[in-house]
C-alpha positions in Angstrom: -14.5 -5.2 20.7 -18.1 -6.3 20.4 -19.3 -3.2 18.7 -17.7 -0.2 16.9 -20.6 2.1 17.5 -19.4 5.4 19.0 -15.7 4.4 18.7 -13.1 6.9 17.6 -10.5 5.6 15.0 -7.3 7.3 13.8 -6.6 6.2 10.2 -3.3 7.1 8.5 -3.0 7.0 4.8 -6.7 7.7 4.8 -7.0 9.9 1.7 -7.3 7.0 -0.7 -7.0 3.2 -1.2 -7.0 0.9 1.8 -7.0 3.7 4.3 -10.1 5.2 2.8 -11.7 1.7 2.4 -11.2 1.0 6.1 -12.5 4.4 7.2 -15.7 3.9 5.2 -16.4 0.5 6.6 -15.7 1.8 10.2 -18.2 4.6 9.6 -20.7 2.0 8.4 -20.5 0.7 11.9 -21.0 4.2 13.3 -17.4 4.9 14.1 -15.9 8.4 14.1 -12.8 9.0 12.0 -9.7 11.0 12.4 -8.3 10.9 8.8 -4.6 11.5 8.5 -2.6 11.9 5.2 -0.8 14.2 2.9 -3.6 15.5 0.6 -5.7 18.0 2.5 -8.4 18.3 -0.2 -8.8 14.5 -0.3 -8.8 14.3 3.5 -11.5 16.9 3.7 -13.7 14.8 1.4 -13.0 11.8 3.7 -13.9 13.9 6.7 -17.2 14.9 5.1 -17.9 11.3 4.2 -17.1 10.0 7.6 -18.3 12.8 9.9 -14.9 13.0 11.3 -11.9 15.4 11.1 -9.0 15.6 8.6 -5.4 16.2 9.5 -2.9 16.8 6.7 0.4 15.6 8.2 3.7 13.8 7.5 3.6 10.5 9.5 7.3 10.1 9.1 7.7 13.0 11.6 7.6 11.6 15.2 5.8 14.7 16.5 3.0 14.4 13.9 1.3 11.5 15.6 1.6 13.1 19.0 -0.2 16.1 17.5 -2.8 13.8 15.9 -3.5 12.1 19.2 -4.0 15.4 21.0 -6.3 16.7 18.2 -8.4 13.5 18.5 -8.7 13.9 22.3 -9.6 17.6 21.9 -12.3 16.7 19.4 -13.7 13.5 20.7 -12.3 13.0 24.2 -10.9 9.6 23.5 -9.3 7.2 20.9 -10.3 3.6 20.6 -8.7 2.4 17.4 -5.4 3.2 15.6 -5.0 2.1 12.0 -1.3 2.5 11.0 -1.8 2.3 7.2 0.3 4.9 5.5 2.9 3.5 3.1 4.3 3.0 -0.4 5.3 0.1 -2.6 8.0 1.2 -5.1 10.4 -1.5 -6.5 14.1 -1.8 -7.3 16.8 -4.4 -7.2 18.7 -4.1 -3.9 22.1 -3.8 -5.6 20.8 -0.6 -7.3 19.3 1.1 -4.3 20.9 4.2 -2.7 21.0 4.9 1.0 18.4 7.5 0.4 16.1 4.9 -1.1 16.4 2.8 2.1 15.9 5.7 4.4 12.8 7.1 2.7 11.0 3.8 2.5 11.9 2.7 6.0 10.8 6.1 7.3 7.5 5.8 5.5 6.6 2.1 5.9 8.2 1.2 9.2 9.0 4.3 11.3 5.5 5.7 10.7 4.1 2.6 12.4 6.5 3.0 15.3 5.6 6.7 15.6 1.9 5.8 15.6 2.3 3.2 18.3 4.5 5.4 20.5 2.1 8.4 20.3 -1.3 6.6 20.5 -0.7 3.5 22.6 -0.6 5.6 25.9 -4.0 7.1 24.9 -5.4 3.6 24.3 -4.0 2.4 27.7 -5.8 5.4 29.4 -9.1 4.4 27.8 -11.1 2.4 30.3 -12.6 0.4 27.4 -9.2 -0.4 25.9 -8.9 -0.4 22.2 -7.3 -1.9 19.1 -4.3 -1.3 16.8 -4.1 -2.4 13.2 -0.8 -2.2 11.5 -0.9 -2.6 7.7 1.8 -4.9 6.4 1.3 -6.8 3.2 1.2 -10.3 1.9 4.8 -9.4 1.1 5.4 -9.2 4.8 5.6 -12.9 4.8 7.6 -13.7 1.6 10.0 -12.1 -0.8 10.8 -11.9 -4.5 13.0 -10.0 -6.9 12.5 -6.2 -6.8 10.6 -6.1 -3.5 13.5 -6.5 -1.1 13.2 -3.1 0.5 9.4 -3.1 0.6 9.4 -6.6 2.1 12.0 -5.6 4.6 9.7 -2.9 5.9 6.7 -5.1 5.8 8.4 -8.0 7.6 9.3 -5.4 10.3 5.6 -4.4 10.6 4.7 -8.1 11.2 7.4 -8.5 13.9 6.2 -5.3 15.6 2.6 -6.4 15.6 3.3 -9.9 16.9 5.5 -8.6 19.7 3.2 -5.8 20.7 0.2 -8.2 20.9 2.2 -10.6 23.1 3.3 -7.8 25.4 -0.2 -6.3 25.7 -1.7 -9.7 26.4 0.8 -9.9 29.3 -0.8 -6.6 30.5 -4.3 -8.2 30.5 -5.3 -8.0 26.9 -7.4 -4.8 27.1 -5.8 -3.6 23.8 -5.9 -5.9 20.8 -3.3 -5.8 17.9 -3.7 -7.0 14.4 -1.4 -7.1 11.4 -3.2 -6.5 8.1 -1.8 -8.6 5.2 -3.5 -7.4 2.0 -2.8 -8.9 -1.4 -3.6 -6.9 -4.6 -5.9 -4.0 -3.7 -7.1 -1.3 -6.0 -5.4 1.7 -4.5 -2.8 4.4 -5.2 0.1 2.4 -3.8 1.7 2.5 -7.3 1.9 6.3 -6.9 3.6 6.1 -3.5 6.6 8.1 -4.6 4.6 11.2 -5.4 5.3 12.6 -2.0 9.0 11.8 -2.0 11.4 14.9 -2.3 12.1 15.4 -6.0 15.8 15.7 -5.5 16.2 12.5 -3.5 17.4 10.4 -6.5 17.8 6.6 -6.2 16.6 3.5 -7.9 13.2 3.0 -6.3 10.4 3.4 -8.9 6.6 3.1 -8.7 5.5 0.2 -10.8 2.0 -1.0 -11.7 1.8 -4.6 -10.6 0.8 -5.9 -14.0 4.1 -4.6 -15.3 6.3 -5.8 -12.5 8.9 -8.5 -12.9 7.3 -11.9 -12.7 3.8 -10.6 -13.1 3.8 -10.3 -16.9 0.6 -11.9 -18.2 -0.5 -13.0 -14.8 -4.2 -12.7 -13.9 -4.1 -10.6 -10.8 -6.9 -11.1 -8.3 -7.6 -7.4 -7.6 -9.9 -6.5 -4.7 -11.8 -3.2 -4.2 -10.3 -1.2 -1.3 -13.7 -1.0 0.5 -14.0 -4.7 0.4 -10.5 -4.9 1.9 -11.7 -2.4 4.5 -14.6 -4.7 5.4 -12.2 -7.6 5.9 -10.0 -5.4 8.2 -13.0 -4.3 10.2 -14.2 -7.9 10.7 -10.7 -8.7 11.9 -10.8 -6.0 14.5 -14.1 -7.3 15.8 -12.8 -10.8 15.9 -9.5 -9.7 17.5 -7.5 -11.6 14.8 -3.7 -11.3 14.9 -3.4 -12.0 11.2 -5.9 -10.5 8.8 -5.6 -11.8 5.2 -7.5 -10.4 2.2 -6.3 -13.2 -0.2 -5.9 -16.4 1.8 -6.3 -18.4 -1.4 -3.1 -16.8 -2.8 -0.7 -17.5 0.1 1.0 -20.5 -1.5 4.5 -18.8 -1.6 4.1 -18.3 2.2 3.2 -21.9 2.8 6.2 -23.0 0.6 8.5 -20.7 2.6 7.3 -22.2 5.9 7.9 -25.7 4.6 11.4 -24.7 3.5 12.1 -23.3 6.9 10.8 -26.5 8.6 12.9 -28.7 6.2 16.0 -26.6 6.9 15.5 -27.1 10.7 15.4 -30.9 10.2 18.4 -30.7 7.9 20.4 -28.6 10.4 19.4 -31.0 13.2 20.7 -34.0 11.2 23.9 -32.2 10.3 24.6 -31.2 13.9 24.0 -34.8 15.0 26.6 -36.0 12.5 29.3 -33.7 13.7 32.4 -35.3 15.3 32.2 -36.6 18.9 34.5 -33.9 20.3 32.0 -31.3 19.2 29.2 -32.8 21.3 31.6 -33.4 24.2 32.5 -29.7 24.2 28.9 -28.7 24.2 28.2 -31.0 27.2 31.1 -29.5 29.0 30.3 -25.9 28.2 26.5 -25.8 28.0 26.4 -22.0 28.3 
């Protein structure tokens, strides 16, 4: 996209935080917003700020995004951009988590992205001008640590979906771009993500302020304002970047992980080369 003027963007999780930050920066470029989230009052404020419409809805319901797409078409006649941003970031050790913990977080962080793609991608394909999809993952979509196993599982999944969808759409001619947004510490309400979880659900997942999380005690956290993160996301759309980072300077754990993977490949190659001769003969005789 060379310009966002006159474009129509659906933004989930738009009532606060990163979603609201992205919506504001899109509007600064004269985009029209369909704000989707749980809090109707907050969404109405977003709609008033952005000159768009507000839809209070549960993005974990597959029919929700179908309805959102139809509302957007009825109001604006098209959709150009989908921002799959809704999500939560509670923490727990994996050996303490219940099946309900897993289901709730996967539904919210991963299935909501799938629902958004399935509902809105056909609308983008029907748009002669094409469009763009941004799926919000996290810097934790590229590395793991204690307490974030479930969160990272969902965010790794969002990265895989984004990479694959971009490759498939490029095979179709590249009319629709795809980006995966990988924010670091952003001032938002992600630490209140469990507020919409059913109260009787139980389980070990708990909202945690990052400063109080395991491994972050006493750490100077490089917080970023949500609207600044939104500006970075919008720039990434215009540049059609696959990976959009807010904190490239803090990706050392990811680089270390990639180096570990590369080293393990070399180690495995050496180990296989040193296996007995009959192993290699069998492979040559049975290459399939």
